[in-house]
C-alpha positions as CSV (number, residue, x, y, z in Angstrom):
1,M,-7.6,-33.3,36.2
2,R,-4.2,-34.9,35.6
3,S,-1.2,-33.4,37.5
4,L,1.2,-31.7,35.3
5,Y,4.0,-33.4,36.8
6,L,3.0,-37.0,36.7
7,S,5.0,-39.5,34.4
8,L,7.8,-37.0,33.8
9,A,10.6,-38.8,32.0
10,A,14.1,-38.0,33.1
11,V,16.6,-36.4,30.6
12,V,20.1,-35.6,31.8
13,V,22.2,-33.4,29.8
14,A,25.9,-34.0,29.7
15,S,27.9,-31.6,31.6
16,T,30.3,-30.7,28.8
17,S,31.9,-27.1,28.7
18,A,30.7,-25.0,26.1
19,L,33.2,-23.2,23.8
20,A,32.9,-19.4,23.5
21,Q,32.2,-18.0,20.0
22,V,32.0,-14.7,18.6
23,H,29.7,-13.0,16.0
24,V,29.5,-9.4,14.8
25,I,26.0,-7.7,14.6
26,P,24.6,-6.3,12.3
27,N,25.2,-9.6,10.5
28,G,27.6,-9.4,7.6
29,L,29.9,-6.7,9.3
30,A,32.6,-9.0,10.6
31,A,35.1,-8.1,7.9
32,T,33.4,-5.2,6.4
33,A,33.3,-1.7,7.6
34,G,29.9,0.0,8.2
35,N,28.7,2.5,5.9
36,S,28.4,5.4,8.6
37,S,29.4,6.4,11.9
38,N,28.1,8.3,15.0
39,A,29.5,9.2,18.4
40,F,27.0,7.3,20.3
41,P,27.1,5.1,22.4
42,W,30.8,5.4,23.6
43,G,32.3,8.0,21.2
44,T,31.6,11.1,23.2
45,S,32.6,12.4,26.6
46,A,29.0,13.7,26.8
47,S,30.4,16.6,28.9
48,T,27.7,19.0,27.7
49,F,24.9,16.5,28.4
50,P,23.3,15.4,31.7
51,G,24.0,12.0,30.5
52,L,24.1,9.8,27.5
53,R,21.8,6.7,26.9
54,H,21.7,4.7,23.8
55,M,19.5,1.6,23.3
56,S,20.2,-0.5,20.1
57,V,17.6,-3.0,19.0
58,Y,19.0,-5.8,16.7
59,D,16.6,-8.1,14.9
60,S,16.9,-11.8,15.5
61,S,17.7,-12.3,11.8
62,N,21.1,-10.8,12.6
63,F,21.8,-14.2,14.4
64,T,19.6,-16.8,12.6
65,A,20.7,-15.5,9.1
66,A,24.2,-16.5,10.2
67,S,22.9,-20.0,11.2
68,I,23.0,-19.1,15.0
69,P,19.4,-20.2,16.1
70,G,20.3,-20.1,19.8
71,P,19.8,-20.3,22.7
72,L,22.9,-18.2,23.6
73,L,24.6,-17.2,26.7
74,I,26.2,-13.6,26.0
75,S,29.1,-13.0,28.1
76,R,31.1,-10.2,26.5
77,L,30.5,-7.1,24.1
78,R,33.0,-5.2,22.2
79,W,32.3,-2.1,20.0
80,R,34.6,-0.8,17.3
81,A,35.9,2.6,15.9
82,N,34.8,3.8,12.7
83,D,37.0,3.0,9.6
84,S,39.5,6.1,9.3
85,T,43.1,7.1,9.4
86,S,42.5,9.1,12.6
87,T,44.3,8.7,15.9
88,W,42.8,9.1,19.5
89,T,44.0,8.9,23.1
90,G,40.9,7.2,24.7
91,G,40.2,7.5,28.3
92,T,37.8,5.9,30.7
93,F,34.1,6.6,31.7
94,T,34.1,6.3,35.5
95,T,30.6,4.7,35.6
96,G,28.8,3.0,32.6
97,T,25.9,0.7,32.7
98,V,24.9,-2.0,30.2
99,R,21.4,-3.6,30.3
100,L,20.4,-6.4,27.9
101,S,16.9,-8.0,27.2
102,T,14.8,-9.7,24.7
103,A,12.8,-6.7,23.0
104,A,9.1,-6.4,23.9
105,V,8.5,-5.1,20.2
106,D,9.8,-5.6,16.8
107,W,12.8,-3.6,15.9
108,A,11.1,-1.7,13.5
109,A,8.3,-0.8,16.0
110,V,10.5,0.7,18.8
111,T,9.4,3.9,20.4
112,T,11.1,6.6,22.5
113,N,9.8,4.9,25.7
114,F,13.1,3.2,26.8
115,A,11.2,0.9,29.2
116,G,8.6,-0.1,26.9
117,N,11.2,-1.6,24.2
118,H,12.6,-3.9,27.1
119,G,11.3,-7.5,27.4
120,P,10.5,-9.1,31.1
121,D,14.0,-10.7,31.0
122,L,15.9,-7.2,31.4
123,I,19.0,-7.6,33.4
124,T,21.8,-5.0,34.3
125,A,24.6,-7.0,32.8
126,Y,27.5,-4.6,33.8
127,T,27.8,-1.6,35.9
128,G,31.4,0.0,36.5
129,P,34.2,1.6,34.8
130,V,34.1,1.6,30.9
131,V,37.6,2.0,29.1
132,Y,38.0,3.6,25.6
133,L,41.4,2.3,24.3
134,P,43.7,4.6,22.4
135,G,44.4,3.6,18.8
136,T,44.6,4.5,15.2
137,G,42.2,3.9,12.4
138,L,43.4,1.2,9.9
139,G,42.2,3.1,6.9
140,V,38.9,4.2,5.1
141,G,37.0,1.1,4.2
142,V,38.8,-1.1,6.8
143,P,37.1,-2.1,9.9
144,G,38.4,-0.1,12.8
145,P,40.0,-1.6,15.9
146,Y,37.8,-2.6,18.9
147,V,38.0,0.1,21.5
148,V,35.4,-0.7,24.0
149,D,35.6,-4.2,25.7
150,I,33.0,-5.0,28.4
151,T,33.0,-8.6,30.0
152,L,29.5,-8.9,31.3
153,T,29.3,-9.4,35.2
154,T,25.9,-11.1,34.5
155,P,26.0,-13.0,31.2
156,F,22.6,-12.8,29.2
157,F,20.8,-15.6,28.0
158,Y,19.3,-14.9,24.6
159,D,17.1,-16.9,22.4
160,P,16.6,-15.3,18.8
161,A,13.4,-17.7,18.4
162,V,11.9,-15.4,21.1
163,G,12.4,-12.0,19.8
164,D,15.0,-9.3,19.1
165,L,18.1,-8.3,21.0
166,V,18.2,-5.2,23.1
167,I,21.7,-3.7,24.1
168,D,21.1,-0.5,26.3
169,C,24.2,1.6,27.2
170,D,24.0,4.3,29.9
171,Y,26.3,6.7,31.5
172,P,26.4,10.0,33.1
173,G,27.5,13.2,31.4
174,G,29.6,16.1,32.7
175,T,32.9,15.0,34.3
176,N,32.3,11.4,34.2
177,F,34.8,10.8,31.4
178,V,38.6,11.3,32.3
179,G,40.8,11.1,29.4
180,G,41.6,12.6,25.8
181,T,40.1,12.1,22.3
182,L,37.5,9.6,21.1
183,S,36.8,8.3,17.8
184,S,33.1,7.8,16.4
185,M,31.6,4.3,16.5
186,D,31.2,2.2,13.4
187,V,27.7,2.0,12.3
188,Q,25.7,0.3,9.5
189,T,22.4,2.2,8.0
190,T,21.7,0.1,5.3
191,N,19.7,-3.2,5.8
192,S,20.9,-3.5,9.2
193,N,17.8,-4.6,10.6
194,A,18.5,-2.5,13.6
195,S,17.2,0.6,15.4
196,R,18.3,3.1,18.0
197,I,16.8,5.2,20.7
198,Y,18.9,8.0,22.4
199,A,18.9,10.4,25.1
200,S,21.4,13.2,25.2
201,S,20.6,16.8,25.7
202,L,17.2,15.7,27.0
203,Y,18.6,12.9,29.1
204,P,17.0,10.9,30.9
205,A,14.2,11.5,28.2
206,A,14.8,10.4,24.8
207,N,15.6,12.9,22.1
208,G,14.8,10.6,19.3
209,M,15.2,7.3,17.5
210,D,16.3,6.0,14.1
211,L,15.4,2.9,12.3
212,N,18.1,1.0,10.1
213,H,20.9,2.3,12.4
214,G,22.9,-0.5,13.5
215,V,25.9,0.1,15.8
216,V,28.5,-2.5,14.9
217,V,29.1,-5.0,18.2
218,E,31.1,-8.1,18.6
219,V,29.2,-10.4,20.6
220,T,30.9,-13.2,22.6
221,Y,28.6,-16.2,23.6
222,T,28.4,-19.7,24.4
223,V,25.8,-22.5,23.6
224,P,25.1,-23.4,27.3
225,P,24.3,-27.2,27.8
226,G,21.2,-27.8,30.1
227,A,19.7,-24.4,29.0
228,A,15.9,-23.8,29.5
229,T,14.2,-22.6,26.7
230,G,10.6,-21.3,25.9
231,R,9.8,-20.9,22.3
232,P,6.5,-20.2,20.1
233,Y,5.4,-22.6,17.3
234,G,2.3,-22.2,15.3
235,T,0.3,-19.2,15.0
236,G,-3.1,-17.9,16.9
237,C,-6.3,-16.8,15.4
238,Y,-6.9,-14.2,13.8
239,D,-4.6,-11.9,12.3
240,I,-6.6,-9.3,10.4
241,P,-4.6,-6.5,8.3
242,R,-6.2,-3.2,8.2
243,S,-3.6,-1.0,6.6
244,F,-4.0,-0.5,2.8
245,Y,-1.8,0.6,-0.1
246,E,-1.2,0.4,-3.7
247,L,2.2,0.3,-5.2
248,F,2.5,1.9,-8.7
249,P,5.9,0.7,-10.0
250,T,6.2,3.6,-12.4
251,A,4.7,7.1,-12.4
252,A,3.2,6.3,-15.6
253,A,1.1,3.5,-14.1
254,F,-0.5,6.0,-11.5
255,D,-4.2,6.1,-12.2
256,L,-5.6,8.2,-9.2
257,A,-4.9,11.7,-10.9
258,N,-7.9,13.8,-10.8
259,S,-9.8,11.8,-8.3
260,S,-9.9,11.5,-4.4
261,L,-11.0,9.4,-1.5
262,T,-12.3,9.9,1.9
263,M,-11.4,8.1,5.2
264,V,-14.3,8.4,7.5
265,F,-13.2,7.9,11.2
266,N,-15.4,5.9,13.5
267,G,-14.2,7.7,16.6
268,S,-12.2,4.5,17.9
269,D,-9.8,2.3,15.8
270,R,-10.5,2.6,12.1
271,Y,-11.7,4.4,9.0
272,Q,-14.3,3.4,6.4
273,V,-12.8,4.5,3.1
274,V,-15.1,5.6,0.4
275,A,-15.1,7.5,-2.8
276,G,-14.0,11.2,-2.2
277,T,-16.5,13.6,-0.5
278,S,-14.3,16.8,-0.6
279,S,-12.6,18.8,-3.4
280,Y,-9.1,20.3,-3.8
281,V,-8.7,23.7,-2.1
282,A,-6.0,25.8,-3.5
283,P,-3.7,27.2,-0.7
284,T,-4.1,30.9,0.1
285,A,-1.5,33.4,0.3
286,A,-1.4,32.8,4.1
287,A,-0.3,29.3,3.4
288,T,3.1,28.4,5.0
289,I,5.9,26.4,3.1
290,V,7.1,23.5,4.6
291,A,9.3,20.5,3.9
292,N,10.8,22.9,1.2
293,G,13.8,20.8,0.2
294,D,14.9,17.3,-1.1
295,D,14.1,14.6,1.3
296,L,13.1,16.8,4.1
297,E,10.6,16.6,7.1
298,T,9.0,19.5,8.9
299,V,6.6,19.2,11.9
300,V,3.6,21.7,11.9
301,T,1.5,22.4,14.8
302,L,-2.2,21.9,14.6
303,G,-4.6,24.4,16.1
304,S,-6.4,21.6,17.8
305,S,-6.0,17.8,18.5
306,L,-6.5,15.5,15.6
307,N,-8.1,12.1,16.5
308,T,-6.6,9.0,14.6
309,P,-7.2,5.3,15.0
310,S,-3.8,5.2,16.9
311,G,-4.9,8.0,19.3
312,S,-4.7,11.8,19.1
313,T,-2.0,14.1,17.9
314,T,-1.3,17.9,18.1
315,G,1.2,18.0,15.2
316,L,2.0,16.4,11.7
317,A,5.2,15.3,10.3
318,V,5.3,16.4,6.7
319,C,7.6,14.9,4.5
320,S,8.7,16.4,1.0
321,N,8.4,12.9,-0.4
322,G,4.6,12.8,-0.4
323,F,3.5,11.3,2.9
324,V,2.4,12.8,6.2
325,S,3.0,11.0,9.7
326,A,1.3,11.7,13.0
327,A,4.7,12.0,14.7
328,T,8.4,11.9,13.6
329,G,10.0,8.6,13.1
330,N,9.2,7.4,9.7
331,G,12.0,9.1,8.0
332,T,12.3,10.8,4.8
333,G,12.9,8.0,2.2
334,F,12.4,8.8,-1.4
335,A,12.1,5.3,-2.7
336,P,8.4,3.9,-2.1
337,A,8.6,0.0,-1.1
338,V,6.1,-2.0,0.5
339,G,8.4,-3.4,3.4
340,G,9.3,0.2,4.4
341,F,5.8,1.4,4.5
342,L,4.5,-1.5,6.5
343,G,7.4,-1.1,8.8
344,F,7.0,2.6,9.4
345,P,6.5,2.9,13.4
346,R,4.3,5.9,13.2
347,T,0.8,6.5,11.8
348,V,1.3,7.5,8.0
349,W,-0.9,8.7,5.3
350,A,0.9,8.2,2.1
351,L,-0.8,10.6,-0.3
352,A,1.8,9.5,-2.9
353,W,5.0,8.4,-1.8
354,H,7.6,9.3,-4.5
355,D,10.9,10.9,-5.1
356,F,9.9,14.7,-5.0
357,N,12.1,17.8,-4.9
358,P,10.5,21.0,-4.1
359,A,13.5,22.7,-3.8
360,A,14.2,22.0,-7.8
361,T,14.4,25.0,-10.1
362,N,10.9,26.2,-11.1
363,S,9.2,23.6,-8.9
364,G,6.2,24.2,-6.8
365,K,6.1,24.0,-3.0
366,V,4.7,21.8,0.0
367,K,2.2,24.0,1.8
368,F,0.5,24.0,5.0
369,E,-2.6,25.9,6.4
370,E,-5.6,25.7,8.6
371,I,-9.1,27.1,7.7
372,G,-11.6,26.4,10.3
373,N,-11.3,22.9,11.7
374,I,-9.4,21.8,8.3
375,S,-5.7,21.4,8.2
376,Y,-4.4,21.5,4.7
377,V,-1.2,19.8,3.4
378,T,-0.8,20.7,-0.3
379,W,2.0,19.6,-2.7
380,E,1.4,22.4,-5.4
381,G,3.1,21.6,-8.7
382,V,5.9,19.8,-6.9
383,Y,8.5,18.4,-9.2
384,D,10.0,14.9,-9.4
385,F,13.6,14.8,-8.2
386,G,15.7,15.6,-11.4
387,G,12.7,17.1,-13.0
388,T,13.1,20.1,-15.1
389,T,9.7,21.0,-16.7
390,A,6.1,21.5,-15.7
391,A,5.5,17.8,-16.9
392,N,7.3,16.7,-13.9
393,A,4.9,18.4,-11.6
394,S,2.4,17.0,-9.3
395,T,-0.5,18.8,-7.4
396,M,-2.2,16.7,-4.5
397,Q,-3.7,17.3,-1.1
398,L,-4.3,15.9,2.3
399,Q,-7.2,17.5,4.4
400,F,-7.5,16.5,7.9
401,D,-10.9,17.3,9.6
402,R,-10.0,18.0,13.4
403,S,-13.7,17.9,14.3
404,N,-14.5,14.5,13.5
405,G,-11.0,12.9,12.5
406,N,-12.0,12.4,8.8
407,V,-9.1,12.4,6.2
408,H,-9.6,13.4,2.6
409,M,-6.8,12.3,-0.1
410,I,-7.1,14.3,-3.5
411,W,-5.0,14.2,-6.4
412,G,-5.0,16.6,-9.3
413,T,-2.5,16.6,-12.3
414,M,0.1,14.1,-11.4
415,S,3.6,13.6,-13.2
416,T,3.9,10.5,-15.3
417,I,7.3,10.8,-16.1
418,G,9.1,10.7,-12.7
419,G,12.0,8.4,-12.1
420,N,10.3,6.2,-9.6
421,G,6.8,5.0,-8.8
422,F,4.2,6.1,-6.2
423,L,3.0,4.4,-3.1
424,V,-0.5,5.4,-1.8
425,G,-1.9,4.0,1.5
426,F,-2.5,4.2,5.2
427,K,-0.9,2.5,8.1
428,A,-1.6,2.9,11.7
429,A,1.3,3.3,14.4
430,G,3.3,0.2,15.4
431,G,4.5,-2.3,13.3
432,P,5.6,-4.1,11.2
433,A,1.9,-4.0,10.1
434,L,0.4,-7.1,8.7
435,D,0.5,-7.1,4.8
436,P,-3.0,-6.8,3.2
437,G,-1.6,-7.2,-0.1
438,N,-1.7,-4.7,-2.9
439,R,-5.2,-3.1,-3.3
440,D,-6.5,-1.7,-6.8
441,I,-7.8,1.5,-5.0
442,S,-9.5,2.9,-7.9
443,A,-11.5,-0.4,-8.4
444,T,-12.5,-0.8,-4.8
445,L,-13.6,2.7,-3.9
446,A,-17.2,2.2,-5.0
447,A,-17.8,-0.7,-2.5
448,G,-15.5,1.0,0.3
449,F,-13.3,-0.8,2.7
450,V,-11.9,-0.6,6.2
451,A,-8.5,0.7,7.2
452,G,-7.2,1.1,10.8
453,I,-5.3,-0.8,13.5
454,D,-4.5,-4.5,12.7
455,T,-6.4,-7.1,14.7
456,R,-3.7,-9.4,16.1
457,A,-3.8,-13.0,16.8
458,L,-4.2,-14.4,20.4
459,H,-0.6,-14.8,21.4
460,L,1.0,-16.6,24.1
461,T,4.3,-16.3,25.7
462,G,6.2,-17.6,29.0
463,F,8.7,-15.7,31.1
464,P,11.1,-16.6,32.7
465,R,12.5,-19.6,31.1
466,P,11.7,-22.9,32.8
467,V,14.5,-23.4,34.9
468,L,14.4,-25.9,37.7
469,G,12.8,-24.3,40.8
470,R,11.3,-21.2,39.1
471,T,7.9,-20.3,38.5
472,V,7.0,-19.3,34.6
473,T,4.3,-16.9,33.9
474,L,2.2,-17.7,30.8
475,T,0.8,-14.7,29.4
476,S,-1.9,-14.3,26.7
477,T,-2.0,-11.0,24.8
478,N,-4.4,-9.5,22.0
479,I,-7.5,-10.7,23.9
480,P,-10.6,-9.0,22.6
481,A,-12.4,-6.5,24.9
482,G,-15.4,-8.7,24.9
483,A,-13.7,-11.7,26.4
484,A,-14.6,-12.3,30.0
485,I,-12.6,-15.5,30.7
486,G,-9.7,-17.5,29.0
487,A,-7.8,-20.7,29.8
488,T,-4.1,-22.0,29.5
489,V,-4.0,-25.6,28.5
490,L,-0.9,-27.5,29.4
491,S,0.4,-30.8,28.0
492,F,3.2,-33.3,27.3
493,T,1.9,-33.6,23.7
494,K,2.7,-31.3,20.8
495,H,0.8,-31.1,17.6
496,D,2.9,-29.2,15.0
497,P,1.3,-28.7,12.5
498,G,-1.7,-28.1,14.5
499,I,-5.3,-29.8,14.2
500,D,-7.7,-27.8,12.3
501,L,-10.7,-26.5,14.3
502,T,-12.9,-25.6,11.5
503,S,-15.4,-28.4,12.5
504,L,-15.6,-27.0,15.9
505,G,-16.7,-23.6,14.6
506,M,-13.2,-22.0,14.9
507,P,-12.3,-21.6,11.1
508,G,-8.6,-20.7,10.8
509,C,-7.7,-21.8,14.3
510,Q,-5.4,-24.9,15.3
511,Q,-5.0,-27.0,18.2
512,Y,-1.4,-27.3,19.3
513,V,-1.6,-29.5,22.5
514,N,-3.7,-32.2,24.0
515,L,-6.3,-31.2,26.7
516,D,-4.4,-32.6,29.6
517,S,-4.5,-29.7,32.1
518,T,-6.4,-26.4,32.1
519,Q,-6.0,-23.4,34.0
520,L,-8.5,-20.5,33.9
521,F,-7.9,-16.7,33.8
522,F,-9.9,-13.4,33.7
523,P,-8.4,-11.1,31.2
524,S,-7.9,-7.4,31.9
525,G,-6.9,-4.8,29.3
526,G,-6.4,-7.4,26.8
527,T,-4.1,-9.6,28.8
528,G,-4.4,-12.6,31.1
529,S,-2.0,-15.1,32.6
530,T,-1.5,-18.2,34.5
531,T,1.6,-19.8,36.3
532,L,3.6,-22.9,35.9
533,F,6.0,-24.1,38.9
534,I,9.0,-26.1,37.7
535,P,10.3,-28.5,40.5
536,N,13.8,-28.3,41.7
537,N,14.5,-31.7,40.8
538,P,17.2,-32.6,38.1
539,I,15.3,-35.6,36.8
540,Y,13.0,-33.0,35.0
541,T,16.1,-31.4,33.0
542,G,15.3,-31.6,29.4
543,M,11.7,-32.5,29.8
544,H,9.3,-30.5,27.2
545,V,6.0,-29.0,28.5
546,Y,3.7,-27.6,25.8
547,A,1.2,-24.7,26.3
548,Q,-1.6,-23.2,24.4
549,S,-4.3,-20.6,25.5
550,A,-7.8,-19.9,24.3
551,A,-10.0,-16.7,24.9
552,F,-13.9,-16.9,25.0
553,A,-14.9,-14.2,22.9
554,P,-18.7,-14.1,21.4
555,G,-18.8,-13.1,17.8
556,V,-15.1,-13.9,16.7
557,N,-16.2,-16.9,15.0
558,P,-19.4,-19.3,15.2
559,L,-18.2,-21.1,18.4
560,G,-16.9,-17.7,19.9
561,V,-13.6,-19.0,20.7
562,L,-9.9,-18.0,19.9
563,S,-6.9,-20.0,20.2
564,S,-3.2,-18.9,20.5
565,N,0.0,-20.1,19.2
566,G,1.8,-23.1,20.9
567,W,4.4,-22.4,23.4
568,D,7.2,-25.1,23.9
569,M,9.1,-25.2,27.2
570,Q,12.2,-27.1,27.6
571,V,13.2,-27.4,31.3
572,G,16.8,-26.7,32.2
573,V,19.2,-26.0,34.9
574,L,20.1,-22.4,33.8
């Protein structure tokens, strides 16, 4: 077997100084005020909280859409006040901490587990006093002044090609802040491609999270010469979507009125969706009115656990706009959209996502009750937003059978004159989900179809970056449970596009490297890894080493082998 380090060519990177540049995220906010504001992360003394922690996750597109592909060495962060005409005196947080990492998950799939959102390159970039500068707003609609300015004591190396950016701010509450008044921070909540997780009254545990919540931050960075990088290319096999949806562009197009479907749970990771096997059950006088308002969500407690493809839950989050989630976090949006649906971080049953308003005059209500093992969520004659007559009323019902995990979607008479369309579907927790395409539900129910957790392609990553003298761990994930052995292949040759492996019995798989050097691993919990040591010798600077992994999983294809994406490692000095 050929040694990985034989025949390495020398590439010397010129030691020129990199010029510092600035970029404001969310992208497009450099000269434009955000459309919202919030006290977190630095706009509150947190005197009534045990502490305040605010994690922001920014999609990599906030950099790449501005033609900043990276890699970047981030050295300074500045936060600005909300646009206003108010004046504040500022002060100092005696102790504050800022951590940065490449996100372990997509910005739209974050959870309230702070640690689970951080990637393996997590660093503490700053710990010490944080000054909030005094100032006066420059006017409504005019970006406010920058009020918190932190030079990182440990700069962070960020490569947008690898993932999203996490900025995690943390400070004690109580008497930690010394000073006077503070202004709220500038925030963008529309198309920000960002999310937040925050801990306040429950600190250090999270209180909650919000999607499309981007605190405005100015990032100072350099493009470092001689930087080591690790980047993916190509795709592994196989991505199999198991959500389903049908988007009806108008209310008049909805064709599921007076019909039903049943989702039969297999006790593990999926449903078999078939024609309905249950009928509408009218709410009794004992039913509780929930989500009784426009764009409102109510969490109801179940009498026993409900098992779903994403795990069990003891509560449901009922949104007035026609969908039910296994937990809060999917929001209360009124405009059905495929992208928003696939991006929901929580398991969701969209009975008919639509702009409903149960608070409208003469409208029916959203009701919840349990009879035996069945939990019923019913929209009983609920009006469209803006609806004024019975022609705007829709009646439909979700039935959750807690004894076996089966779910029934039932539609009665539905409005055909509402102001927007409907989206019907199911998506498991996590995300964004793979897009299965728009399904004609009524046409495919007779044959049935599968819904549940997406099957994700074998995926290879390498951390830390291949800096001289370091050991890189090459990790393969999404390995099927039946795979007993895997391998990482290393090479100096890159195939991009890849070589089609259909002829070997691996349809839909690609070969991205030559078979120069192979290391075996034994998977555990869907993950396997190998290591690669980078010699501490400057002659290797700038050299590329390519990697791809494989997993031997009987039944996945005729050969019983999966291949991953490729991983391109450029050796560097930092």
